[in-house]
C-alpha positions, 0 to 999 in steps of 0.5 A: 500500500503505497501511502506516500513516495520514498521521498515523502517518507524520507522527508517525514522521518527528517522533519517529524522530530523537528516539528515535534520538538518545535511544538514542545518548545512552544509550550505544548505537552506532546504525549505519544503512545504506541499501542503494541499488539503482537502478531499472534494476538492481532491474528486472533482479534482479526479472526474473531472479527471475521467470525463474529457478526457483531464485530465484523463491521470493524473489518475493512479491505485495508485490514485484510491487506494489512494482515498480509503485510504484518512484517513489512509494517512492523519494520516500518514502525521500527524505523519510525520509532528510531527516528521519532523517539527523542529525549524531548519527545519520547514514545511510550510503548503500551503492551496492548495485547491485554485490553484490560491492562491498557488502563496504565495509560490513563494512570500515566497521563493523570500522573503528569510524569511524562518523562518516565517510561511505562 
């Protein structure tokens, strides 16, 4: 799925950290969370959506193709994180395999400790 050209991709990786740092220096509190789901859990959820008519609405043609590109997307995510996880604008990685444990994100936001990893 070609969402952008290679030049646009390179420009994003170059300019995104600069833009985020500019936002923070201007007084904006920027909190970035990445909700990480492993491949096996994502496949389980995907199959459940396919089987369950109540959840089937959540599936789109893009979801089907995305499952086929899991490895490619994971590599792109790793590159993006390497370029945009900076001291001033860190990513907070949340293990989202267990939906009940995602509450740690709300606690993290409410704590005001945005410089500690969760």
